[in-house]
N, CA, C, O and the ligand as a Tripos MOL2 file, in Angstrom:
@<TRIPOS>MOLECULE
protein
  281   279    71     0     0
PROTEIN
NO_CHARGES

@<TRIPOS>ATOM
      1 N           0.8460   -1.1930    0.0000 N.3       1 MET1
      2 CA          0.0000    0.0000    0.0000 C.3       1 MET1
      3 C           0.8750    1.2330    0.0000 C.2       1 MET1
      4 O           1.9370    1.2620    0.6210 O.2       1 MET1
      5 N           0.4300    2.2180   -0.6810 N.am      2 GLY2
      6 CA          1.1940    3.4610   -0.7120 C.3       2 GLY2
      7 C           0.9520    4.2280   -1.9820 C.2       2 GLY2
      8 O           0.7240    3.6620   -3.0510 O.2       2 GLY2
      9 N           1.0060    5.5100   -1.8380 N.am      3 LEU3
     10 CA          0.7800    6.3510   -3.0030 C.3       3 LEU3
     11 C           2.0860    6.5360   -3.7560 C.2       3 LEU3
     12 O           3.1620    6.6450   -3.1690 O.2       3 LEU3
     13 N           1.9570    6.5650   -5.0410 N.am      4 SER4
     14 CA          3.1390    6.8350   -5.8390 C.3       4 SER4
     15 C           3.4390    8.3280   -5.8010 C.2       4 SER4
     16 O           2.5940    9.1390   -5.4230 O.2       4 SER4
     17 N           4.6310    8.6630   -6.1920 N.am      5 PHE5
     18 CA          5.0210   10.0730   -6.1630 C.3       5 PHE5
     19 C           4.0910   10.9200   -7.0130 C.2       5 PHE5
     20 O           3.7460   12.0400   -6.6370 O.2       5 PHE5
     21 N           3.6860   10.3880   -8.1590 N.am      6 THR6
     22 CA          2.7980   11.1330   -9.0480 C.3       6 THR6
     23 C           1.4430   11.3900   -8.3850 C.2       6 THR6
     24 O           0.8750   12.4750   -8.5110 O.2       6 THR6
     25 N           0.9410   10.3890   -7.6850 N.am      7 GLN7
     26 CA         -0.3570   10.5600   -7.0140 C.3       7 GLN7
     27 C          -0.2550   11.6010   -5.8980 C.2       7 GLN7
     28 O          -1.1540   12.4210   -5.7190 O.2       7 GLN7
     29 N           0.8350   11.5580   -5.1600 N.am      8 ILE8
     30 CA          1.0360   12.5440   -4.0820 C.3       8 ILE8
     31 C           1.1300   13.9460   -4.6750 C.2       8 ILE8
     32 O           0.5140   14.8930   -4.1880 O.2       8 ILE8
     33 N           1.9150   14.0450   -5.7330 N.am      9 LEU9
     34 CA          2.0890   15.3510   -6.3800 C.3       9 LEU9
     35 C           0.7420   15.8570   -6.9000 C.2       9 LEU9
     36 O           0.4090   17.0310   -6.7390 O.2       9 LEU9
     37 N          -0.0170   14.9770   -7.5170 N.am     10 PHE10
     38 CA         -1.3200   15.3860   -8.0490 C.3      10 PHE10
     39 C          -2.2400   15.8410   -6.9280 C.2      10 PHE10
     40 O          -2.9470   16.8400   -7.0610 O.2      10 PHE10
     41 N          -2.2270   15.1000   -5.8170 N.am     11 THR11
     42 CA         -3.0710   15.4710   -4.6680 C.3      11 THR11
     43 C          -2.6830   16.8460   -4.1320 C.2      11 THR11
     44 O          -3.5440   17.6730   -3.8320 O.2      11 THR11
     45 N          -1.3850   17.0780   -4.0170 N.am     12 VAL12
     46 CA         -0.9180   18.3700   -3.5080 C.3      12 VAL12
     47 C          -1.3580   19.4850   -4.4390 C.2      12 VAL12
     48 O          -1.8160   20.5330   -3.9840 O.2      12 VAL12
     49 N          -1.2230   19.2680   -5.7350 N.am     13 VAL13
     50 CA         -1.6040   20.2940   -6.7060 C.3      13 VAL13
     51 C          -3.0940   20.5960   -6.5980 C.2      13 VAL13
     52 O          -3.4970   21.7590   -6.6340 O.2      13 VAL13
     53 N          -3.9040   19.5620   -6.4660 N.am     14 VAL14
     54 CA         -5.3550   19.7630   -6.3570 C.3      14 VAL14
     55 C          -5.6890   20.5370   -5.0830 C.2      14 VAL14
     56 O          -6.4950   21.4670   -5.1080 O.2      14 VAL14
     57 N          -5.0680   20.1510   -3.9770 N.am     15 VAL15
     58 CA         -5.3380   20.8260   -2.7010 C.3      15 VAL15
     59 C          -4.9490   22.2980   -2.7810 C.2      15 VAL15
     60 O          -5.6860   23.1710   -2.3220 O.2      15 VAL15
     61 N          -3.7900   22.5620   -3.3650 N.am     16 VAL16
     62 CA         -3.3430   23.9550   -3.4830 C.3      16 VAL16
     63 C          -4.2870   24.7430   -4.3790 C.2      16 VAL16
     64 O          -4.6130   25.8930   -4.0850 O.2      16 VAL16
     65 N          -4.7220   24.1290   -5.4640 N.am     17 ALA17
     66 CA         -5.6310   24.8110   -6.3870 C.3      17 ALA17
     67 C          -6.9480   25.1420   -5.6990 C.2      17 ALA17
     68 O          -7.4570   26.2570   -5.8190 O.2      17 ALA17
     69 N          -7.4970   24.1670   -4.9770 N.am     18 VAL18
     70 CA         -8.7540   24.4060   -4.2580 C.3      18 VAL18
     71 C          -8.5570   25.4930   -3.2040 C.2      18 VAL18
     72 O          -9.4050   26.3710   -3.0390 O.2      18 VAL18
     73 N          -7.4360   25.4260   -2.4970 N.am     19 TRP19
     74 CA         -7.1750   26.4030   -1.4480 C.3      19 TRP19
     75 C          -7.0900   27.8240   -2.0370 C.2      19 TRP19
     76 O          -7.5990   28.7870   -1.4620 O.2      19 TRP19
     77 N          -6.4340   27.9170   -3.1910 N.am     20 ARG20
     78 CA         -6.3210   29.2450   -3.8140 C.3      20 ARG20
     79 C          -7.6900   29.7700   -4.2360 C.2      20 ARG20
     80 O          -7.9790   30.9560   -4.0800 O.2      20 ARG20
     81 N          -8.5280   28.8890   -4.7700 N.am     21 VAL21
     82 CA         -9.8650   29.3190   -5.1860 C.3      21 VAL21
     83 C         -10.6730   29.7780   -3.9730 C.2      21 VAL21
     84 O         -11.3650   30.7950   -4.0220 O.2      21 VAL21
     85 N         -10.5720   29.0140   -2.8890 N.am     22 VAL22
     86 CA        -11.3270   29.3600   -1.6770 C.3      22 VAL22
     87 C         -10.8760   30.7100   -1.1360 C.2      22 VAL22
     88 O         -11.7080   31.5530   -0.8040 O.2      22 VAL22
     89 N          -9.5800   30.9190   -1.0460 N.am     23 THR23
     90 CA         -9.0790   32.1910   -0.5240 C.3      23 THR23
     91 C          -9.4470   33.3380   -1.4530 C.2      23 THR23
     92 O          -9.6730   34.4610   -1.0020 O.2      23 THR23
     93 N          -9.5090   33.0570   -2.7430 N.am     24 PHE24
     94 CA         -9.8860   34.1000   -3.7010 C.3      24 PHE24
     95 C         -11.3120   34.5770   -3.4190 C.2      24 PHE24
     96 O         -11.5910   35.7760   -3.3920 O.2      24 PHE24
     97 N         -12.2160   33.5960   -3.2090 N.am     25 PHE25
     98 CA        -13.6090   33.9890   -2.9580 C.3      25 PHE25
     99 C         -13.7700   34.5900   -1.5680 C.2      25 PHE25
    100 O         -14.6190   35.4580   -1.3630 O.2      25 PHE25
    101 N         -12.9610   34.1360   -0.6120 N.am     26 GLU26
    102 CA        -13.0370   34.7160    0.7250 C.3      26 GLU26
    103 C         -12.6350   36.1840    0.6870 C.2      26 GLU26
    104 O         -13.2320   37.0170    1.3700 O.2      26 GLU26
    105 N         -11.6260   36.4950   -0.1110 N.am     27 ARG27
    106 CA        -11.2100   37.8970   -0.2280 C.3      27 ARG27
    107 C         -12.3160   38.7240   -0.8730 C.2      27 ARG27
    108 O         -12.5730   39.8610   -0.4780 O.2      27 ARG27
    109 N         -12.9590   38.1350   -1.8630 N.am     28 ARG28
    110 CA        -14.0350   38.8960   -2.5240 C.3      28 ARG28
    111 C         -15.2040   39.1110   -1.5780 C.2      28 ARG28
    112 O         -15.8510   40.1580   -1.6000 O.2      28 ARG28
    113 N         -15.4720   38.0890   -0.7300 N.am     29 ARG29
    114 CA        -16.5800   38.2380    0.2150 C.3      29 ARG29
    115 C         -16.2440   39.2270    1.3080 C.2      29 ARG29
    116 O         -17.1310   39.8990    1.8340 O.2      29 ARG29
    117 N         -14.9650   39.3250    1.6580 N.am     30 ALA30
    118 CA        -14.5720   40.2430    2.7280 C.3      30 ALA30
    119 C         -14.9190   41.6740    2.3460 C.2      30 ALA30
    120 O         -15.2600   42.4910    3.2010 O.2      30 ALA30
    121 N         -14.8300   41.9670    1.0670 N.am     31 ARG31
    122 CA        -15.1460   43.3180    0.6180 C.3      31 ARG31
    123 C         -16.5720   43.3700    0.1090 C.2      31 ARG31
    124 O         -16.8780   42.7710   -0.9210 O.2      31 ARG31
    125 N         -17.4460   44.0670    0.8020 N.am     32 PRO32
    126 CA        -18.8200   44.1900    0.2940 C.3      32 PRO32
    127 C         -18.8350   45.0170   -0.9750 C.2      32 PRO32
    128 O         -18.1520   46.0370   -1.0620 O.2      32 PRO32
    129 N         -19.5940   44.5940   -1.9430 N.am     33 PRO33
    130 CA        -19.6470   45.3480   -3.1990 C.3      33 PRO33
    131 C         -20.3240   46.6960   -3.0110 C.2      33 PRO33
    132 O         -21.5430   46.7910   -2.8680 O.2      33 PRO33
    133 N         -19.5080   47.7220   -3.0150 N.am     34 VAL34
    134 CA        -20.0400   49.0730   -2.8140 C.3      34 VAL34
    135 C         -19.9520   49.8300   -4.1290 C.2      34 VAL34
    136 O         -18.8710   50.0220   -4.6850 O.2      34 VAL34
    137 N         -21.0710   50.2390   -4.5970 N.am     35 ARG35
    138 CA        -21.0760   51.0780   -5.7900 C.3      35 ARG35
    139 C         -21.3710   52.4970   -5.3480 C.2      35 ARG35
    140 O         -22.4990   52.8190   -4.9760 O.2      35 ARG35
    141 N         -20.3800   53.3240   -5.3870 N.am     36 GLY36
    142 CA        -20.5130   54.6830   -4.8650 C.3      36 GLY36
    143 C         -21.4950   55.5080   -5.6680 C.2      36 GLY36
    144 O         -21.7690   55.2440   -6.8390 O.2      36 GLY36
    145 N         -22.0020   56.4990   -5.0030 N.am     37 GLY37
    146 CA        -22.8480   57.4440   -5.7350 C.3      37 GLY37
    147 C         -24.3060   57.3430   -5.3630 C.2      37 GLY37
    148 O         -24.8270   58.1730   -4.6190 O.2      37 GLY37
    149 N         -24.9670   56.3230   -5.8830 N.am     38 ARG38
    150 CA        -26.4240   56.2770   -5.7780 C.3      38 ARG38
    151 C         -26.8650   56.0920   -4.3360 C.2      38 ARG38
    152 O         -26.7330   55.0090   -3.7670 O.2      38 ARG38
    153 N         -27.3740   57.1290   -3.7710 N.am     39 ARG39
    154 CA        -27.8720   57.0690   -2.4100 C.3      39 ARG39
    155 C         -29.0120   58.0510   -2.3130 C.2      39 ARG39
    156 O         -28.9420   59.1480   -2.8680 O.2      39 ARG39
    157 N         -30.0590   57.6690   -1.6160 N.am     40 ALA40
    158 CA        -31.2030   58.5560   -1.4740 C.3      40 ALA40
    159 C         -30.7750   59.7940   -0.6900 C.2      40 ALA40
    160 O         -30.1330   59.6910    0.3550 O.2      40 ALA40
    161 N         -31.1300   60.9280   -1.1940 N.am     41 VAL41
    162 CA        -30.7610   62.1800   -0.5430 C.3      41 VAL41
    163 C         -31.9710   62.6940    0.2330 C.2      41 VAL41
    164 O         -33.0690   62.8440   -0.3040 O.2      41 VAL41
    165 N         -31.7290   62.9570    1.5120 N.am     42 ASP42
    166 CA        -32.7970   63.5290    2.3200 C.3      42 ASP42
    167 C         -32.9350   65.0100    2.0030 C.2      42 ASP42
    168 O         -31.9470   65.7370    1.8960 O.2      42 ASP42
    169 N         -34.1470   65.4270    1.8610 N.am     43 VAL43
    170 CA        -34.3710   66.8370    1.5890 C.3      43 VAL43
    171 C         -35.2120   67.4300    2.7110 C.2      43 VAL43
    172 O         -36.0130   66.7410    3.3420 O.2      43 VAL43
    173 N         -35.0170   68.6860    2.9370 N.am     44 ALA44
    174 CA        -35.7820   69.4010    3.9530 C.3      44 ALA44
    175 C         -36.3460   70.6670    3.3270 C.2      44 ALA44
    176 O         -35.7570   71.2560    2.4210 O.2      44 ALA44
    177 N         -37.4670   71.0550    3.8220 N.am     45 LYS45
    178 CA        -38.1140   72.2410    3.2810 C.3      45 LYS45
    179 C         -37.4990   73.4830    3.9040 C.2      45 LYS45
    180 O         -37.3140   73.5680    5.1180 O.2      45 LYS45
    181 N         -37.1900   74.4310    3.0540 N.am     46 CYS46
    182 CA        -36.6220   75.6800    3.5560 C.3      46 CYS46
    183 C         -37.6900   76.4330    4.3470 C.2      46 CYS46
    184 O         -38.8000   76.6330    3.8560 O.2      46 CYS46
    185 N         -37.3520   76.8550    5.5870 N.am     47 PRO47
    186 CA        -38.3430   77.5610    6.4050 C.3      47 PRO47
    187 C         -38.7070   78.9410    5.8560 C.2      47 PRO47
    188 O         -39.7410   79.5080    6.2110 O.2      47 PRO47
    189 N         -37.8800   79.4520    5.0220 N.am     48 ARG48
    190 CA        -38.1430   80.8020    4.5040 C.3      48 ARG48
    191 C         -38.9710   80.7800    3.2300 C.2      48 ARG48
    192 O         -40.0200   81.4180    3.1470 O.2      48 ARG48
    193 N         -38.4860   80.0360    2.2320 N.am     49 CYS49
    194 CA        -39.1300   80.1070    0.9250 C.3      49 CYS49
    195 C         -39.8420   78.8140    0.5510 C.2      49 CYS49
    196 O         -40.5770   78.7690   -0.4340 O.2      49 CYS49
    197 N         -39.6220   77.7530    1.3440 N.am     50 GLY50
    198 CA        -40.3240   76.5130    1.0530 C.3      50 GLY50
    199 C         -39.6700   75.6570   -0.0030 C.2      50 GLY50
    200 O         -40.2390   74.6460   -0.4140 O.2      50 GLY50
    201 N         -38.4920   76.0320   -0.4530 N.am     51 THR51
    202 CA        -37.7970   75.2170   -1.4470 C.3      51 THR51
    203 C         -37.2130   73.9830   -0.7680 C.2      51 THR51
    204 O         -36.6850   74.0670    0.3400 O.2      51 THR51
    205 N         -37.3100   72.8540   -1.4300 N.am     52 TYR52
    206 CA        -36.7270   71.6310   -0.8840 C.3      52 TYR52
    207 C         -35.2510   71.5850   -1.2330 C.2      52 TYR52
    208 O         -34.8650   71.5720   -2.4020 O.2      52 TYR52
    209 N         -34.4340   71.5620   -0.1810 N.am     53 VAL53
    210 CA        -32.9840   71.5310   -0.3630 C.3      53 VAL53
    211 C         -32.4470   70.2950    0.3560 C.2      53 VAL53
    212 O         -33.0550   69.8190    1.3150 O.2      53 VAL53
    213 N         -31.3030   69.7730   -0.1060 N.am     54 PRO54
    214 CA        -30.6990   68.6270    0.5840 C.3      54 PRO54
    215 C         -30.4060   68.9520    2.0390 C.2      54 PRO54
    216 O         -29.9550   70.0490    2.3700 O.2      54 PRO54
    217 N         -30.6730   67.9690    2.9100 N.am     55 THR55
    218 CA        -30.4760   68.1960    4.3390 C.3      55 THR55
    219 C         -29.0220   68.5440    4.6250 C.2      55 THR55
    220 O         -28.1010   67.8900    4.1360 O.2      55 THR55
    221 N         -28.8360   69.5820    5.4230 N.am     56 GLY56
    222 CA        -27.4910   69.9810    5.8050 C.3      56 GLY56
    223 C         -26.8920   71.0190    4.8920 C.2      56 GLY56
    224 O         -25.7760   71.4830    5.1280 O.2      56 GLY56
    225 N         -27.6150   71.3960    3.8460 N.am     57 GLU57
    226 CA        -27.0890   72.4180    2.9520 C.3      57 GLU57
    227 C         -27.9400   73.6660    3.0340 C.2      57 GLU57
    228 O         -29.1560   73.5900    3.2090 O.2      57 GLU57
    229 N         -27.3090   74.8020    2.9070 N.am     58 PRO58
    230 CA        -28.0890   76.0400    2.9070 C.3      58 PRO58
    231 C         -28.9510   76.1500    1.6570 C.2      58 PRO58
    232 O         -28.6240   75.6040    0.6020 O.2      58 PRO58
    233 N         -30.0350   76.8520    1.7990 N.am     59 CYS59
    234 CA        -30.9530   77.0000    0.6690 C.3      59 CYS59
    235 C         -30.2860   77.8130   -0.4340 C.2      59 CYS59
    236 O         -29.8100   78.9210   -0.1870 O.2      59 CYS59
    237 N         -30.2500   77.2720   -1.6450 N.am     60 PRO60
    238 CA        -29.6400   78.0190   -2.7440 C.3      60 PRO60
    239 C         -30.5450   79.1410   -3.2390 C.2      60 PRO60
    240 O         -30.1220   80.0010   -4.0120 O.2      60 PRO60
    241 N         -31.7930   79.1220   -2.7860 N.am     61 HIS61
    242 CA        -32.7480   80.1100   -3.2810 C.3      61 HIS61
    243 C         -32.6880   81.3970   -2.4660 C.2      61 HIS61
    244 O         -32.5840   82.4970   -3.0070 O.2      61 HIS61
    245 N         -32.7590   81.2240   -1.1360 N.am     62 CYS62
    246 CA        -32.7940   82.4210   -0.2960 C.3      62 CYS62
    247 C         -31.6390   82.4720    0.6950 C.2      62 CYS62
    248 O         -31.4800   83.4600    1.4120 O.2      62 CYS62
    249 N         -30.8270   81.4080    0.7410 N.am     63 GLY63
    250 CA        -29.6830   81.4160    1.6310 C.3      63 GLY63
    251 C         -30.0210   81.0270    3.0540 C.2      63 GLY63
    252 O         -29.2120   81.2090    3.9630 O.2      63 GLY63
    253 N         -31.2420   80.4800    3.2540 N.am     64 GLY64
    254 CA        -31.6360   80.0650    4.5990 C.3      64 GLY64
    255 C         -30.8140   78.8860    5.0840 C.2      64 GLY64
    256 O         -30.3230   78.0800    4.2930 O.2      64 GLY64
    257 N         -30.6750   78.8030    6.3880 N.am     65 GLY65
    258 CA        -29.8910   77.7290    6.9820 C.3      65 GLY65
    259 C         -30.5860   76.3970    6.8930 C.2      65 GLY65
    260 O         -31.7770   76.3300    6.5910 O.2      65 GLY65
    261 N         -29.8480   75.3310    7.1530 N.am     66 PRO66
    262 CA        -30.4360   73.9940    7.1160 C.3      66 PRO66
    263 C         -31.4770   73.7980    8.2120 C.2      66 PRO66
    264 O         -31.2980   74.2280    9.3510 O.2      66 PRO66
    265 N         -32.5440   73.1500    7.8450 N.am     67 GLU67
    266 CA        -33.6390   72.9450    8.7850 C.3      67 GLU67
    267 C         -34.1070   71.4870    8.6620 C.2      67 GLU67
    268 O         -34.2820   70.9660    7.5610 O.2      67 GLU67
    269 N         -34.3020   70.8510    9.8070 N.am     68 ARG68
    270 CA        -34.7760   69.4720    9.7690 C.3      68 ARG68
    271 C         -36.2700   69.4380    9.9370 C.2      68 ARG68
    272 O         -36.8590   70.2830   10.6110 O.2      68 ARG68
    273 N         -36.8650   68.4630    9.3230 N.am     69 GLY69
    274 CA        -38.3090   68.3370    9.4140 C.3      69 GLY69
    275 C         -38.9980   69.3340    8.5030 C.2      69 GLY69
    276 O         -38.3600   69.9910    7.6800 O.2      69 GLY69
    277 N         -40.2580   69.4360    8.6560 N.am     70 GLY70
    278 CA        -40.8370   70.4460    7.8420 C.3      70 GLY70
    279 C         -42.0630   69.9830    7.1760 C.2      70 GLY70
    280 O         -42.6860   70.7410    6.4330 O.2      70 GLY70
    281 ZN        -35.0260   79.1470    0.9620 Zn       71 ZN71
@<TRIPOS>BOND
     1     1     2 1
     2     2     3 1
     3     3     4 2
     4     3     5 am
     5     5     6 1
     6     6     7 1
     7     7     8 2
     8     7     9 am
     9     9    10 1
    10    10    11 1
    11    11    12 2
    12    11    13 am
    13    13    14 1
    14    14    15 1
    15    15    16 2
    16    15    17 am
    17    17    18 1
    18    18    19 1
    19    19    20 2
    20    19    21 am
    21    21    22 1
    22    22    23 1
    23    23    24 2
    24    23    25 am
    25    25    26 1
    26    26    27 1
    27    27    28 2
    28    27    29 am
    29    29    30 1
    30    30    31 1
    31    31    32 2
    32    31    33 am
    33    33    34 1
    34    34    35 1
    35    35    36 2
    36    35    37 am
    37    37    38 1
    38    38    39 1
    39    39    40 2
    40    39    41 am
    41    41    42 1
    42    42    43 1
    43    43    44 2
    44    43    45 am
    45    45    46 1
    46    46    47 1
    47    47    48 2
    48    47    49 am
    49    49    50 1
    50    50    51 1
    51    51    52 2
    52    51    53 am
    53    53    54 1
    54    54    55 1
    55    55    56 2
    56    55    57 am
    57    57    58 1
    58    58    59 1
    59    59    60 2
    60    59    61 am
    61    61    62 1
    62    62    63 1
    63    63    64 2
    64    63    65 am
    65    65    66 1
    66    66    67 1
    67    67    68 2
    68    67    69 am
    69    69    70 1
    70    70    71 1
    71    71    72 2
    72    71    73 am
    73    73    74 1
    74    74    75 1
    75    75    76 2
    76    75    77 am
    77    77    78 1
    78    78    79 1
    79    79    80 2
    80    79    81 am
    81    81    82 1
    82    82    83 1
    83    83    84 2
    84    83    85 am
    85    85    86 1
    86    86    87 1
    87    87    88 2
    88    87    89 am
    89    89    90 1
    90    90    91 1
    91    91    92 2
    92    91    93 am
    93    93    94 1
    94    94    95 1
    95    95    96 2
    96    95    97 am
    97    97    98 1
    98    98    99 1
    99    99   100 2
   100    99   101 am
   101   101   102 1
   102   102   103 1
   103   103   104 2
   104   103   105 am
   105   105   106 1
   106   106   107 1
   107   107   108 2
   108   107   109 am
   109   109   110 1
   110   110   111 1
   111   111   112 2
   112   111   113 am
   113   113   114 1
   114   114   115 1
   115   115   116 2
   116   115   117 am
   117   117   118 1
   118   118   119 1
   119   119   120 2
   120   119   121 am
   121   121   122 1
   122   122   123 1
   123   123   124 2
   124   123   125 am
   125   125   126 1
   126   126   127 1
   127   127   128 2
   128   127   129 am
   129   129   130 1
   130   130   131 1
   131   131   132 2
   132   131   133 am
   133   133   134 1
   134   134   135 1
   135   135   136 2
   136   135   137 am
   137   137   138 1
   138   138   139 1
   139   139   140 2
   140   139   141 am
   141   141   142 1
   142   142   143 1
   143   143   144 2
   144   143   145 am
   145   145   146 1
   146   146   147 1
   147   147   148 2
   148   147   149 am
   149   149   150 1
   150   150   151 1
   151   151   152 2
   152   151   153 am
   153   153   154 1
   154   154   155 1
   155   155   156 2
   156   155   157 am
   157   157   158 1
   158   158   159 1
   159   159   160 2
   160   159   161 am
   161   161   162 1
   162   162   163 1
   163   163   164 2
   164   163   165 am
   165   165   166 1
   166   166   167 1
   167   167   168 2
   168   167   169 am
   169   169   170 1
   170   170   171 1
   171   171   172 2
   172   171   173 am
   173   173   174 1
   174   174   175 1
   175   175   176 2
   176   175   177 am
   177   177   178 1
   178   178   179 1
   179   179   180 2
   180   179   181 am
   181   181   182 1
   182   182   183 1
   183   183   184 2
   184   183   185 am
   185   185   186 1
   186   186   187 1
   187   187   188 2
   188   187   189 am
   189   189   190 1
   190   190   191 1
   191   191   192 2
   192   191   193 am
   193   193   194 1
   194   194   195 1
   195   195   196 2
   196   195   197 am
   197   197   198 1
   198   198   199 1
   199   199   200 2
   200   199   201 am
   201   201   202 1
   202   202   203 1
   203   203   204 2
   204   203   205 am
   205   205   206 1
   206   206   207 1
   207   207   208 2
   208   207   209 am
   209   209   210 1
   210   210   211 1
   211   211   212 2
   212   211   213 am
   213   213   214 1
   214   214   215 1
   215   215   216 2
   216   215   217 am
   217   217   218 1
   218   218   219 1
   219   219   220 2
   220   219   221 am
   221   221   222 1
   222   222   223 1
   223   223   224 2
   224   223   225 am
   225   225   226 1
   226   226   227 1
   227   227   228 2
   228   227   229 am
   229   229   230 1
   230   230   231 1
   231   231   232 2
   232   231   233 am
   233   233   234 1
   234   234   235 1
   235   235   236 2
   236   235   237 am
   237   237   238 1
   238   238   239 1
   239   239   240 2
   240   239   241 am
   241   241   242 1
   242   242   243 1
   243   243   244 2
   244   243   245 am
   245   245   246 1
   246   246   247 1
   247   247   248 2
   248   247   249 am
   249   249   250 1
   250   250   251 1
   251   251   252 2
   252   251   253 am
   253   253   254 1
   254   254   255 1
   255   255   256 2
   256   255   257 am
   257   257   258 1
   258   258   259 1
   259   259   260 2
   260   259   261 am
   261   261   262 1
   262   262   263 1
   263   263   264 2
   264   263   265 am
   265   265   266 1
   266   266   267 1
   267   267   268 2
   268   267   269 am
   269   269   270 1
   270   270   271 1
   271   271   272 2
   272   271   273 am
   273   273   274 1
   274   274   275 1
   275   275   276 2
   276   275   277 am
   277   277   278 1
   278   278   279 1
   279   279   280 2
@<TRIPOS>SUBSTRUCTURE
     1 MET1         2 RESIDUE 1 A MET
     2 GLY2         6 RESIDUE 1 A GLY
     3 LEU3        10 RESIDUE 1 A LEU
     4 SER4        14 RESIDUE 1 A SER
     5 PHE5        18 RESIDUE 1 A PHE
     6 THR6        22 RESIDUE 1 A THR
     7 GLN7        26 RESIDUE 1 A GLN
     8 ILE8        30 RESIDUE 1 A ILE
     9 LEU9        34 RESIDUE 1 A LEU
    10 PHE10       38 RESIDUE 1 A PHE
    11 THR11       42 RESIDUE 1 A THR
    12 VAL12       46 RESIDUE 1 A VAL
    13 VAL13       50 RESIDUE 1 A VAL
    14 VAL14       54 RESIDUE 1 A VAL
    15 VAL15       58 RESIDUE 1 A VAL
    16 VAL16       62 RESIDUE 1 A VAL
    17 ALA17       66 RESIDUE 1 A ALA
    18 VAL18       70 RESIDUE 1 A VAL
    19 TRP19       74 RESIDUE 1 A TRP
    20 ARG20       78 RESIDUE 1 A ARG
    21 VAL21       82 RESIDUE 1 A VAL
    22 VAL22       86 RESIDUE 1 A VAL
    23 THR23       90 RESIDUE 1 A THR
    24 PHE24       94 RESIDUE 1 A PHE
    25 PHE25       98 RESIDUE 1 A PHE
    26 GLU26      102 RESIDUE 1 A GLU
    27 ARG27      106 RESIDUE 1 A ARG
    28 ARG28      110 RESIDUE 1 A ARG
    29 ARG29      114 RESIDUE 1 A ARG
    30 ALA30      118 RESIDUE 1 A ALA
    31 ARG31      122 RESIDUE 1 A ARG
    32 PRO32      126 RESIDUE 1 A PRO
    33 PRO33      130 RESIDUE 1 A PRO
    34 VAL34      134 RESIDUE 1 A VAL
    35 ARG35      138 RESIDUE 1 A ARG
    36 GLY36      142 RESIDUE 1 A GLY
    37 GLY37      146 RESIDUE 1 A GLY
    38 ARG38      150 RESIDUE 1 A ARG
    39 ARG39      154 RESIDUE 1 A ARG
    40 ALA40      158 RESIDUE 1 A ALA
    41 VAL41      162 RESIDUE 1 A VAL
    42 ASP42      166 RESIDUE 1 A ASP
    43 VAL43      170 RESIDUE 1 A VAL
    44 ALA44      174 RESIDUE 1 A ALA
    45 LYS45      178 RESIDUE 1 A LYS
    46 CYS46      182 RESIDUE 1 A CYS
    47 PRO47      186 RESIDUE 1 A PRO
    48 ARG48      190 RESIDUE 1 A ARG
    49 CYS49      194 RESIDUE 1 A CYS
    50 GLY50      198 RESIDUE 1 A GLY
    51 THR51      202 RESIDUE 1 A THR
    52 TYR52      206 RESIDUE 1 A TYR
    53 VAL53      210 RESIDUE 1 A VAL
    54 PRO54      214 RESIDUE 1 A PRO
    55 THR55      218 RESIDUE 1 A THR
    56 GLY56      222 RESIDUE 1 A GLY
    57 GLU57      226 RESIDUE 1 A GLU
    58 PRO58      230 RESIDUE 1 A PRO
    59 CYS59      234 RESIDUE 1 A CYS
    60 PRO60      238 RESIDUE 1 A PRO
    61 HIS61      242 RESIDUE 1 A HIS
    62 CYS62      246 RESIDUE 1 A CYS
    63 GLY63      250 RESIDUE 1 A GLY
    64 GLY64      254 RESIDUE 1 A GLY
    65 GLY65      258 RESIDUE 1 A GLY
    66 PRO66      262 RESIDUE 1 A PRO
    67 GLU67      266 RESIDUE 1 A GLU
    68 ARG68      270 RESIDUE 1 A ARG
    69 GLY69      274 RESIDUE 1 A GLY
    70 GLY70      278 RESIDUE 1 A GLY
    71 ZN71       281 GROUP 0 **** ****
């Protein structure tokens, strides 16, 4: 009983190949696929003129400060 050198070598090659594939996918899974850019923007109504502006930004219409809610 016993494996020949070729069989051992083949087994090692297969194990290494599988291990590399597994680590490759593990690395890809570690990084969540983030596509920058598309994100819902919260808007708030300007207390002065009623224009809807992105939250945290001054009103481009009348220069009013950021206001939450509305
Ligand atoms: Zn305004």
